[in-house]
PDB file of N, CA, C and O in Angstrom, chain B, residues numbered from 101:
ATOM      1  N   UNK B 101     -29.816  37.455 118.521  1.00  0.00           N
ATOM      2  CA  UNK B 101     -28.408  37.693 118.377  1.00  0.00           C
ATOM      3  C   UNK B 101     -27.839  37.041 117.122  1.00  0.00           C
ATOM      4  O   UNK B 101     -26.972  37.612 116.460  1.00  0.00           O
ATOM      5  N   UNK B 102     -28.336  35.820 116.787  1.00  0.00           N
ATOM      6  CA  UNK B 102     -27.847  35.146 115.571  1.00  0.00           C
ATOM      7  C   UNK B 102     -28.240  35.920 114.322  1.00  0.00           C
ATOM      8  O   UNK B 102     -27.478  36.009 113.359  1.00  0.00           O
ATOM      9  N   UNK B 103     -29.436  36.473 114.357  1.00  0.00           N
ATOM     10  CA  UNK B 103     -29.905  37.236 113.191  1.00  0.00           C
ATOM     11  C   UNK B 103     -29.022  38.464 112.994  1.00  0.00           C
ATOM     12  O   UNK B 103     -28.672  38.800 111.862  1.00  0.00           O
ATOM     13  N   UNK B 104     -28.669  39.120 114.059  1.00  0.00           N
ATOM     14  CA  UNK B 104     -27.807  40.291 113.967  1.00  0.00           C
ATOM     15  C   UNK B 104     -26.431  39.930 113.419  1.00  0.00           C
ATOM     16  O   UNK B 104     -25.871  40.679 112.619  1.00  0.00           O
ATOM     17  N   UNK B 105     -25.879  38.794 113.838  1.00  0.00           N
ATOM     18  CA  UNK B 105     -24.585  38.338 113.320  1.00  0.00           C
ATOM     19  C   UNK B 105     -24.672  38.046 111.831  1.00  0.00           C
ATOM     20  O   UNK B 105     -23.759  38.376 111.073  1.00  0.00           O
ATOM     21  N   UNK B 106     -25.758  37.434 111.418  1.00  0.00           N
ATOM     22  CA  UNK B 106     -25.925  37.138 109.972  1.00  0.00           C
ATOM     23  C   UNK B 106     -26.021  38.426 109.166  1.00  0.00           C
ATOM     24  O   UNK B 106     -25.428  38.546 108.094  1.00  0.00           O
ATOM     25  N   UNK B 107     -26.768  39.378 109.687  1.00  0.00           N
ATOM     26  CA  UNK B 107     -26.912  40.653 108.969  1.00  0.00           C
ATOM     27  C   UNK B 107     -25.558  41.352 108.859  1.00  0.00           C
ATOM     28  O   UNK B 107     -25.217  41.889 107.805  1.00  0.00           O
ATOM     29  N   UNK B 108     -24.798  41.344 109.935  1.00  0.00           N
ATOM     30  CA  UNK B 108     -23.466  41.966 109.907  1.00  0.00           C
ATOM     31  C   UNK B 108     -22.541  41.215 108.952  1.00  0.00           C
ATOM     32  O   UNK B 108     -21.781  41.835 108.207  1.00  0.00           O
ATOM     33  N   UNK B 109     -22.602  39.884 108.971  1.00  0.00           N
ATOM     34  CA  UNK B 109     -21.770  39.076 108.077  1.00  0.00           C
ATOM     35  C   UNK B 109     -22.114  39.347 106.615  1.00  0.00           C
ATOM     36  O   UNK B 109     -21.218  39.518 105.789  1.00  0.00           O
ATOM     37  N   UNK B 110     -23.392  39.386 106.295  1.00  0.00           N
ATOM     38  CA  UNK B 110     -23.814  39.668 104.910  1.00  0.00           C
ATOM     39  C   UNK B 110     -23.415  41.082 104.518  1.00  0.00           C
ATOM     40  O   UNK B 110     -23.001  41.324 103.385  1.00  0.00           O
ATOM     41  N   UNK B 111     -23.539  42.012 105.455  1.00  0.00           N
ATOM     42  CA  UNK B 111     -23.121  43.383 105.172  1.00  0.00           C
ATOM     43  C   UNK B 111     -21.636  43.478 104.872  1.00  0.00           C
ATOM     44  O   UNK B 111     -21.230  44.204 103.964  1.00  0.00           O
ATOM     45  N   UNK B 112     -20.821  42.750 105.627  1.00  0.00           N
ATOM     46  CA  UNK B 112     -19.377  42.742 105.365  1.00  0.00           C
ATOM     47  C   UNK B 112     -19.049  42.098 104.023  1.00  0.00           C
ATOM     48  O   UNK B 112     -18.167  42.568 103.304  1.00  0.00           O
ATOM     49  N   UNK B 113     -19.753  41.027 103.686  1.00  0.00           N
ATOM     50  CA  UNK B 113     -19.526  40.394 102.380  1.00  0.00           C
ATOM     51  C   UNK B 113     -19.857  41.350 101.242  1.00  0.00           C
ATOM     52  O   UNK B 113     -19.141  41.412 100.243  1.00  0.00           O
ATOM     53  N   UNK B 114     -20.939  42.089 101.401  1.00  0.00           N
ATOM     54  CA  UNK B 114     -21.326  43.030 100.352  1.00  0.00           C
ATOM     55  C   UNK B 114     -20.334  44.182 100.231  1.00  0.00           C
ATOM     56  O   UNK B 114     -20.187  44.755  99.152  1.00  0.00           O
ATOM     57  N   UNK B 115     -19.667  44.521 101.295  1.00  0.00           N
ATOM     58  CA  UNK B 115     -18.676  45.586 101.264  1.00  0.00           C
ATOM     59  C   UNK B 115     -17.452  45.208 100.423  1.00  0.00           C
ATOM     60  O   UNK B 115     -16.824  46.069  99.806  1.00  0.00           O
ATOM     61  N   UNK B 116     -17.124  43.933 100.406  1.00  0.00           N
ATOM     62  CA  UNK B 116     -15.897  43.496  99.732  1.00  0.00           C
ATOM     63  C   UNK B 116     -16.115  42.956  98.324  1.00  0.00           C
ATOM     64  O   UNK B 116     -15.165  42.514  97.678  1.00  0.00           O
ATOM     65  N   UNK B 117     -17.330  42.985  97.852  1.00  0.00           N
ATOM     66  CA  UNK B 117     -17.567  42.516  96.483  1.00  0.00           C
ATOM     67  C   UNK B 117     -17.077  43.576  95.504  1.00  0.00           C
ATOM     68  O   UNK B 117     -17.180  44.775  95.762  1.00  0.00           O
ATOM     69  N   UNK B 118     -16.553  43.122  94.399  1.00  0.00           N
ATOM     70  CA  UNK B 118     -16.042  44.033  93.375  1.00  0.00           C
ATOM     71  C   UNK B 118     -17.136  44.313  92.358  1.00  0.00           C
ATOM     72  O   UNK B 118     -17.878  43.406  91.983  1.00  0.00           O
ATOM     73  N   UNK B 119     -17.244  45.539  91.913  1.00  0.00           N
ATOM     74  CA  UNK B 119     -18.262  45.835  90.897  1.00  0.00           C
ATOM     75  C   UNK B 119     -17.884  45.172  89.565  1.00  0.00           C
ATOM     76  O   UNK B 119     -16.716  45.133  89.178  1.00  0.00           O
ATOM     77  N   UNK B 120     -18.890  44.664  88.892  1.00  0.00           N
ATOM     78  CA  UNK B 120     -18.664  44.009  87.604  1.00  0.00           C
ATOM     79  C   UNK B 120     -18.764  45.032  86.478  1.00  0.00           C
ATOM     80  O   UNK B 120     -19.584  45.948  86.526  1.00  0.00           O
ATOM     81  N   UNK B 121     -17.939  44.866  85.490  1.00  0.00           N
ATOM     82  CA  UNK B 121     -18.000  45.730  84.318  1.00  0.00           C
ATOM     83  C   UNK B 121     -17.652  44.901  83.091  1.00  0.00           C
ATOM     84  O   UNK B 121     -16.965  43.883  83.179  1.00  0.00           O
ATOM     85  N   UNK B 122     -18.137  45.358  81.960  1.00  0.00           N
ATOM     86  CA  UNK B 122     -17.891  44.645  80.707  1.00  0.00           C
ATOM     87  C   UNK B 122     -17.713  45.673  79.594  1.00  0.00           C
ATOM     88  O   UNK B 122     -18.164  46.814  79.699  1.00  0.00           O
ATOM     89  N   UNK B 123     -17.050  45.244  78.536  1.00  0.00           N
ATOM     90  CA  UNK B 123     -16.837  46.108  77.389  1.00  0.00           C
ATOM     91  C   UNK B 123     -17.166  45.316  76.136  1.00  0.00           C
ATOM     92  O   UNK B 123     -16.762  44.162  75.991  1.00  0.00           O
ATOM     93  N   UNK B 124     -17.897  45.942  75.243  1.00  0.00           N
ATOM     94  CA  UNK B 124     -18.240  45.324  73.971  1.00  0.00           C
ATOM     95  C   UNK B 124     -17.512  46.079  72.876  1.00  0.00           C
ATOM     96  O   UNK B 124     -17.675  47.291  72.736  1.00  0.00           O
ATOM     97  N   UNK B 125     -16.708  45.365  72.100  1.00  0.00           N
ATOM     98  CA  UNK B 125     -15.974  45.973  71.009  1.00  0.00           C
ATOM     99  C   UNK B 125     -16.358  45.248  69.718  1.00  0.00           C
ATOM    100  O   UNK B 125     -16.259  44.024  69.626  1.00  0.00           O
ATOM    101  N   UNK B 126     -16.790  46.013  68.738  1.00  0.00           N
ATOM    102  CA  UNK B 126     -17.172  45.452  67.445  1.00  0.00           C
ATOM    103  C   UNK B 126     -16.209  45.986  66.402  1.00  0.00           C
ATOM    104  O   UNK B 126     -16.088  47.198  66.222  1.00  0.00           O
ATOM    105  N   UNK B 127     -15.527  45.087  65.718  1.00  0.00           N
ATOM    106  CA  UNK B 127     -14.619  45.481  64.643  1.00  0.00           C
ATOM    107  C   UNK B 127     -15.194  44.980  63.325  1.00  0.00           C
ATOM    108  O   UNK B 127     -15.482  43.793  63.170  1.00  0.00           O
ATOM    109  N   UNK B 128     -15.353  45.881  62.398  1.00  0.00           N
ATOM    110  CA  UNK B 128     -15.825  45.522  61.071  1.00  0.00           C
ATOM    111  C   UNK B 128     -14.592  45.387  60.191  1.00  0.00           C
ATOM    112  O   UNK B 128     -13.879  46.360  59.947  1.00  0.00           O
ATOM    113  N   UNK B 129     -14.347  44.159  59.715  1.00  0.00           N
ATOM    114  CA  UNK B 129     -13.132  43.913  58.946  1.00  0.00           C
ATOM    115  C   UNK B 129     -13.401  43.801  57.450  1.00  0.00           C
ATOM    116  O   UNK B 129     -12.496  43.996  56.640  1.00  0.00           O
ATOM    117  N   UNK B 130     -14.612  43.495  57.089  1.00  0.00           N
ATOM    118  CA  UNK B 130     -14.953  43.389  55.668  1.00  0.00           C
ATOM    119  C   UNK B 130     -16.232  44.160  55.415  1.00  0.00           C
ATOM    120  O   UNK B 130     -17.051  44.348  56.315  1.00  0.00           O
ATOM    121  N   UNK B 131     -16.389  44.596  54.206  1.00  0.00           N
ATOM    122  CA  UNK B 131     -17.597  45.325  53.861  1.00  0.00           C
ATOM    123  C   UNK B 131     -17.800  45.317  52.355  1.00  0.00           C
ATOM    124  O   UNK B 131     -16.980  44.801  51.596  1.00  0.00           O
ATOM    125  N   UNK B 132     -18.891  45.892  51.955  1.00  0.00           N
ATOM    126  CA  UNK B 132     -19.229  45.973  50.540  1.00  0.00           C
ATOM    127  C   UNK B 132     -19.161  47.440  50.142  1.00  0.00           C
ATOM    128  O   UNK B 132     -19.806  48.287  50.759  1.00  0.00           O
ATOM    129  N   UNK B 133     -18.378  47.737  49.110  1.00  0.00           N
ATOM    130  CA  UNK B 133     -18.271  49.116  48.655  1.00  0.00           C
ATOM    131  C   UNK B 133     -19.530  49.570  47.933  1.00  0.00           C
ATOM    132  O   UNK B 133     -20.066  50.644  48.204  1.00  0.00           O
ATOM    133  N   UNK B 134     -19.988  48.740  47.018  1.00  0.00           N
ATOM    134  CA  UNK B 134     -21.162  49.083  46.216  1.00  0.00           C
ATOM    135  C   UNK B 134     -22.268  48.074  46.477  1.00  0.00           C
ATOM    136  O   UNK B 134     -22.093  46.875  46.263  1.00  0.00           O
ATOM    137  N   UNK B 135     -23.393  48.566  46.935  1.00  0.00           N
ATOM    138  CA  UNK B 135     -24.527  47.688  47.184  1.00  0.00           C
ATOM    139  C   UNK B 135     -25.161  47.297  45.850  1.00  0.00           C
ATOM    140  O   UNK B 135     -25.195  48.092  44.912  1.00  0.00           O
ATOM    141  N   UNK B 136     -25.653  46.083  45.779  1.00  0.00           N
ATOM    142  CA  UNK B 136     -26.322  45.581  44.579  1.00  0.00           C
ATOM    143  C   UNK B 136     -27.715  46.178  44.531  1.00  0.00           C
ATOM    144  O   UNK B 136     -28.464  46.085  45.503  1.00  0.00           O
ATOM    145  N   UNK B 137     -28.066  46.780  43.427  1.00  0.00           N
ATOM    146  CA  UNK B 137     -29.387  47.385  43.276  1.00  0.00           C
ATOM    147  C   UNK B 137     -30.386  46.310  42.890  1.00  0.00           C
ATOM    148  O   UNK B 137     -30.178  45.567  41.930  1.00  0.00           O
ATOM    149  N   UNK B 138     -31.465  46.234  43.642  1.00  0.00           N
ATOM    150  CA  UNK B 138     -32.517  45.247  43.386  1.00  0.00           C
ATOM    151  C   UNK B 138     -33.871  45.945  43.348  1.00  0.00           C
ATOM    152  O   UNK B 138     -34.072  46.982  43.981  1.00  0.00           O
ATOM    153  N   UNK B 139     -34.777  45.366  42.607  1.00  0.00           N
ATOM    154  CA  UNK B 139     -36.152  45.865  42.548  1.00  0.00           C
ATOM    155  C   UNK B 139     -37.047  44.846  43.239  1.00  0.00           C
ATOM    156  O   UNK B 139     -36.995  43.654  42.936  1.00  0.00           O
ATOM    157  N   UNK B 140     -37.856  45.318  44.156  1.00  0.00           N
ATOM    158  CA  UNK B 140     -38.807  44.454  44.855  1.00  0.00           C
ATOM    159  C   UNK B 140     -40.184  44.740  44.278  1.00  0.00           C
ATOM    160  O   UNK B 140     -40.681  45.864  44.342  1.00  0.00           O
ATOM    161  N   UNK B 141     -40.787  43.705  43.717  1.00  0.00           N
ATOM    162  CA  UNK B 141     -42.097  43.846  43.090  1.00  0.00           C
ATOM    163  C   UNK B 141     -43.168  43.865  44.167  1.00  0.00           C
ATOM    164  O   UNK B 141     -43.137  43.033  45.074  1.00  0.00           O
ATOM    165  N   UNK B 142     -44.121  44.798  44.090  1.00  0.00           N
ATOM    166  CA  UNK B 142     -45.205  44.829  45.080  1.00  0.00           C
ATOM    167  C   UNK B 142     -46.013  43.530  45.042  1.00  0.00           C
ATOM    168  O   UNK B 142     -46.277  42.983  43.971  1.00  0.00           O
ATOM    169  N   UNK B 143     -46.397  43.051  46.210  1.00  0.00           N
ATOM    170  CA  UNK B 143     -47.166  41.822  46.312  1.00  0.00           C
ATOM    171  C   UNK B 143     -48.647  42.117  46.108  1.00  0.00           C
ATOM    172  O   UNK B 143     -49.132  43.190  46.467  1.00  0.00           O
ATOM    173  N   UNK B 144     -49.357  41.158  45.530  1.00  0.00           N
ATOM    174  CA  UNK B 144     -50.792  41.324  45.290  1.00  0.00           C
ATOM    175  C   UNK B 144     -51.563  41.081  46.585  1.00  0.00           C
ATOM    176  O   UNK B 144     -51.143  40.292  47.431  1.00  0.00           O
ATOM    177  N   UNK B 145     -52.687  41.762  46.727  1.00  0.00           N
ATOM    178  CA  UNK B 145     -53.546  41.598  47.899  1.00  0.00           C
ATOM    179  C   UNK B 145     -54.976  41.418  47.416  1.00  0.00           C
ATOM    180  O   UNK B 145     -55.489  42.231  46.648  1.00  0.00           O
ATOM    181  N   UNK B 146     -55.609  40.358  47.867  1.00  0.00           N
ATOM    182  CA  UNK B 146     -56.976  40.073  47.450  1.00  0.00           C
ATOM    183  C   UNK B 146     -57.931  40.117  48.642  1.00  0.00           C
ATOM    184  O   UNK B 146     -58.739  39.207  48.827  1.00  0.00           O
ATOM    185  N   UNK B 147     -57.843  41.118  49.405  1.00  0.00           N
ATOM    186  CA  UNK B 147     -58.725  41.270  50.560  1.00  0.00           C
ATOM    187  C   UNK B 147     -59.684  42.419  50.343  1.00  0.00           C
ATOM    188  O   UNK B 147     -59.503  43.237  49.441  1.00  0.00           O
ATOM    189  N   UNK B 148     -60.700  42.474  51.175  1.00  0.00           N
ATOM    190  CA  UNK B 148     -61.674  43.556  51.056  1.00  0.00           C
ATOM    191  C   UNK B 148     -61.129  44.850  51.631  1.00  0.00           C
ATOM    192  O   UNK B 148     -61.517  45.937  51.205  1.00  0.00           O
ATOM    193  N   UNK B 149     -60.246  44.736  52.583  1.00  0.00           N
ATOM    194  CA  UNK B 149     -59.667  45.916  53.217  1.00  0.00           C
ATOM    195  C   UNK B 149     -58.225  46.098  52.784  1.00  0.00           C
ATOM    196  O   UNK B 149     -57.658  45.298  52.040  1.00  0.00           O
ATOM    197  N   UNK B 150     -57.662  47.179  53.280  1.00  0.00           N
ATOM    198  CA  UNK B 150     -56.256  47.472  53.024  1.00  0.00           C
ATOM    199  C   UNK B 150     -55.399  46.405  53.718  1.00  0.00           C
ATOM    200  O   UNK B 150     -55.738  45.973  54.819  1.00  0.00           O
ATOM    201  N   UNK B 151     -54.301  45.977  53.098  1.00  0.00           N
ATOM    202  CA  UNK B 151     -53.450  44.961  53.746  1.00  0.00           C
ATOM    203  C   UNK B 151     -52.889  45.479  55.068  1.00  0.00           C
ATOM    204  O   UNK B 151     -52.630  46.674  55.207  1.00  0.00           O
ATOM    205  N   UNK B 152     -52.701  44.583  56.038  1.00  0.00           N
ATOM    206  CA  UNK B 152     -52.198  45.026  57.334  1.00  0.00           C
ATOM    207  C   UNK B 152     -50.793  45.608  57.266  1.00  0.00           C
ATOM    208  O   UNK B 152     -50.490  46.567  57.975  1.00  0.00           O
ATOM    209  N   UNK B 153     -49.931  45.046  56.425  1.00  0.00           N
ATOM    210  CA  UNK B 153     -48.590  45.589  56.208  1.00  0.00           C
ATOM    211  C   UNK B 153     -48.262  45.481  54.725  1.00  0.00           C
ATOM    212  O   UNK B 153     -48.811  44.640  54.014  1.00  0.00           O
ATOM    213  N   UNK B 154     -47.375  46.330  54.279  1.00  0.00           N
ATOM    214  CA  UNK B 154     -46.918  46.260  52.899  1.00  0.00           C
ATOM    215  C   UNK B 154     -45.669  45.372  52.871  1.00  0.00           C
ATOM    216  O   UNK B 154     -44.591  45.784  53.299  1.00  0.00           O
ATOM    217  N   UNK B 155     -45.831  44.160  52.365  1.00  0.00           N
ATOM    218  CA  UNK B 155     -44.756  43.175  52.399  1.00  0.00           C
ATOM    219  C   UNK B 155     -43.553  43.648  51.599  1.00  0.00           C
ATOM    220  O   UNK B 155     -42.413  43.394  51.988  1.00  0.00           O
ATOM    221  N   UNK B 156     -43.788  44.321  50.502  1.00  0.00           N
ATOM    222  CA  UNK B 156     -42.653  44.786  49.696  1.00  0.00           C
ATOM    223  C   UNK B 156     -41.827  45.832  50.449  1.00  0.00           C
ATOM    224  O   UNK B 156     -40.610  45.895  50.275  1.00  0.00           O
ATOM    225  N   UNK B 157     -42.470  46.647  51.278  1.00  0.00           N
ATOM    226  CA  UNK B 157     -41.705  47.598  52.097  1.00  0.00           C
ATOM    227  C   UNK B 157     -40.855  46.877  53.126  1.00  0.00           C
ATOM    228  O   UNK B 157     -39.717  47.270  53.380  1.00  0.00           O
ATOM    229  N   UNK B 158     -41.399  45.827  53.718  1.00  0.00           N
ATOM    230  CA  UNK B 158     -40.644  45.055  54.710  1.00  0.00           C
ATOM    231  C   UNK B 158     -39.433  44.397  54.054  1.00  0.00           C
ATOM    232  O   UNK B 158     -38.333  44.430  54.606  1.00  0.00           O
ATOM    233  N   UNK B 159     -39.631  43.807  52.892  1.00  0.00           N
ATOM    234  CA  UNK B 159     -38.534  43.148  52.180  1.00  0.00           C
ATOM    235  C   UNK B 159     -37.479  44.176  51.771  1.00  0.00           C
ATOM    236  O   UNK B 159     -36.283  43.933  51.932  1.00  0.00           O
ATOM    237  N   UNK B 160     -37.910  45.308  51.251  1.00  0.00           N
ATOM    238  CA  UNK B 160     -36.972  46.361  50.845  1.00  0.00           C
ATOM    239  C   UNK B 160     -36.159  46.861  52.036  1.00  0.00           C
ATOM    240  O   UNK B 160     -34.948  47.061  51.936  1.00  0.00           O
ATOM    241  N   UNK B 161     -36.838  47.059  53.157  1.00  0.00           N
ATOM    242  CA  UNK B 161     -36.136  47.529  54.355  1.00  0.00           C
ATOM    243  C   UNK B 161     -35.121  46.513  54.850  1.00  0.00           C
ATOM    244  O   UNK B 161     -33.995  46.866  55.201  1.00  0.00           O
ATOM    245  N   UNK B 162     -35.526  45.244  54.875  1.00  0.00           N
ATOM    246  CA  UNK B 162     -34.606  44.205  55.338  1.00  0.00           C
ATOM    247  C   UNK B 162     -33.384  44.097  54.437  1.00  0.00           C
ATOM    248  O   UNK B 162     -32.261  43.967  54.925  1.00  0.00           O
ATOM    249  N   UNK B 163     -33.593  44.150  53.134  1.00  0.00           N
ATOM    250  CA  UNK B 163     -32.461  44.080  52.214  1.00  0.00           C
ATOM    251  C   UNK B 163     -31.557  45.298  52.362  1.00  0.00           C
ATOM    252  O   UNK B 163     -30.333  45.171  52.336  1.00  0.00           O
ATOM    253  N   UNK B 164     -32.153  46.473  52.518  1.00  0.00           N
ATOM    254  CA  UNK B 164     -31.367  47.691  52.674  1.00  0.00           C
ATOM    255  C   UNK B 164     -30.575  47.704  53.968  1.00  0.00           C
ATOM    256  O   UNK B 164     -29.435  48.170  53.992  1.00  0.00           O
ATOM    257  N   UNK B 165     -31.165  47.197  55.051  1.00  0.00           N
ATOM    258  CA  UNK B 165     -30.478  47.187  56.336  1.00  0.00           C
ATOM    259  C   UNK B 165     -29.332  46.181  56.377  1.00  0.00           C
ATOM    260  O   UNK B 165     -28.442  46.289  57.221  1.00  0.00           O
ATOM    261  N   UNK B 166     -29.349  45.208  55.473  1.00  0.00           N
ATOM    262  CA  UNK B 166     -28.242  44.251  55.442  1.00  0.00           C
ATOM    263  C   UNK B 166     -26.961  44.925  54.942  1.00  0.00           C
ATOM    264  O   UNK B 166     -25.858  44.464  55.237  1.00  0.00           O
ATOM    265  N   UNK B 167     -27.109  46.011  54.190  1.00  0.00           N
ATOM    266  CA  UNK B 167     -25.953  46.719  53.675  1.00  0.00           C
ATOM    267  C   UNK B 167     -25.437  46.182  52.359  1.00  0.00           C
ATOM    268  O   UNK B 167     -24.561  46.792  51.745  1.00  0.00           O
ATOM    269  N   UNK B 168     -25.952  45.072  51.919  1.00  0.00           N
ATOM    270  CA  UNK B 168     -25.471  44.482  50.663  1.00  0.00           C
ATOM    271  C   UNK B 168     -26.348  44.834  49.473  1.00  0.00           C
ATOM    272  O   UNK B 168     -25.940  44.651  48.327  1.00  0.00           O
ATOM    273  N   UNK B 169     -27.546  45.337  49.733  1.00  0.00           N
ATOM    274  CA  UNK B 169     -28.497  45.626  48.661  1.00  0.00           C
ATOM    275  C   UNK B 169     -29.037  47.036  48.802  1.00  0.00           C
ATOM    276  O   UNK B 169     -29.130  47.585  49.900  1.00  0.00           O
ATOM    277  N   UNK B 170     -29.388  47.603  47.665  1.00  0.00           N
ATOM    278  CA  UNK B 170     -30.059  48.895  47.626  1.00  0.00           C
ATOM    279  C   UNK B 170     -31.360  48.693  46.866  1.00  0.00           C
ATOM    280  O   UNK B 170     -31.346  48.419  45.666  1.00  0.00           O
ATOM    281  N   UNK B 171     -32.463  48.826  47.548  1.00  0.00           N
ATOM    282  CA  UNK B 171     -33.760  48.612  46.919  1.00  0.00           C
ATOM    283  C   UNK B 171     -34.135  49.836  46.095  1.00  0.00           C
ATOM    284  O   UNK B 171     -34.061  50.967  46.576  1.00  0.00           O
ATOM    285  N   UNK B 172     -34.535  49.603  44.863  1.00  0.00           N
ATOM    286  CA  UNK B 172     -34.984  50.685  43.996  1.00  0.00           C
ATOM    287  C   UNK B 172     -36.371  51.133  44.436  1.00  0.00           C
ATOM    288  O   UNK B 172     -37.107  50.345  45.028  1.00  0.00           O
ATOM    289  N   UNK B 173     -36.740  52.369  44.163  1.00  0.00           N
ATOM    290  CA  UNK B 173     -38.085  52.826  44.525  1.00  0.00           C
ATOM    291  C   UNK B 173     -39.146  51.997  43.803  1.00  0.00           C
ATOM    292  O   UNK B 173     -38.965  51.616  42.646  1.00  0.00           O
ATOM    293  N   UNK B 174     -40.238  51.725  44.485  1.00  0.00           N
ATOM    294  CA  UNK B 174     -41.308  50.918  43.880  1.00  0.00           C
ATOM    295  C   UNK B 174     -42.249  51.815  43.093  1.00  0.00           C
ATOM    296  O   UNK B 174     -42.507  52.962  43.459  1.00  0.00           O
ATOM    297  N   UNK B 175     -42.745  51.263  42.015  1.00  0.00           N
ATOM    298  CA  UNK B 175     -43.733  51.947  41.181  1.00  0.00           C
ATOM    299  C   UNK B 175     -44.980  51.081  41.238  1.00  0.00           C
ATOM    300  O   UNK B 175     -44.964  49.929  40.804  1.00  0.00           O
ATOM    301  N   UNK B 176     -46.048  51.630  41.767  1.00  0.00           N
ATOM    302  CA  UNK B 176     -47.260  50.822  41.951  1.00  0.00           C
ATOM    303  C   UNK B 176     -48.229  50.930  40.782  1.00  0.00           C
ATOM    304  O   UNK B 176     -49.132  50.103  40.653  1.00  0.00           O
ATOM    305  N   UNK B 177     -48.056  51.936  39.928  1.00  0.00           N
ATOM    306  CA  UNK B 177     -49.004  52.141  38.835  1.00  0.00           C
ATOM    307  C   UNK B 177     -48.483  51.626  37.496  1.00  0.00           C
ATOM    308  O   UNK B 177     -48.704  52.260  36.463  1.00  0.00           O
ATOM    309  N   UNK B 178     -47.808  50.506  37.501  1.00  0.00           N
ATOM    310  CA  UNK B 178     -47.295  49.935  36.270  1.00  0.00           C
ATOM    311  C   UNK B 178     -48.386  49.073  35.653  1.00  0.00           C
ATOM    312  O   UNK B 178     -48.959  48.214  36.323  1.00  0.00           O
ATOM    313  N   UNK B 179     -48.667  49.300  34.391  1.00  0.00           N
ATOM    314  CA  UNK B 179     -49.699  48.509  33.693  1.00  0.00           C
ATOM    315  C   UNK B 179     -49.049  47.842  32.484  1.00  0.00           C
ATOM    316  O   UNK B 179     -48.388  48.494  31.676  1.00  0.00           O
ATOM    317  N   UNK B 180     -49.247  46.561  32.380  1.00  0.00           N
ATOM    318  CA  UNK B 180     -48.738  45.816  31.238  1.00  0.00           C
ATOM    319  C   UNK B 180     -49.877  45.569  30.271  1.00  0.00           C
ATOM    320  O   UNK B 180     -50.950  45.113  30.665  1.00  0.00           O
ATOM    321  N   UNK B 181     -49.637  45.878  28.984  1.00  0.00           N
ATOM    322  CA  UNK B 181     -50.704  45.639  28.018  1.00  0.00           C
ATOM    323  C   UNK B 181     -50.316  44.606  27.005  1.00  0.00           C
ATOM    324  O   UNK B 181     -51.104  44.286  26.116  1.00  0.00           O
TER     325      UNK B 181
END
């Protein structure tokens, strides 16, 4: 009988609980009109195999996603004489 009373009591408590809700509002108040153009130099790799990731691509992506920079296209076949 006590177990039944507890179940009924818990059931009544659950009936009167209010559903929770939340709202997320993001306001952008400042921004950059013109992104700064930057060149990311490809990093050297001295391994026997292909590098696991292209670090210059990661850096370019991170800078571009910040919104403040625009990475210029990379040129891998540049030779200095």
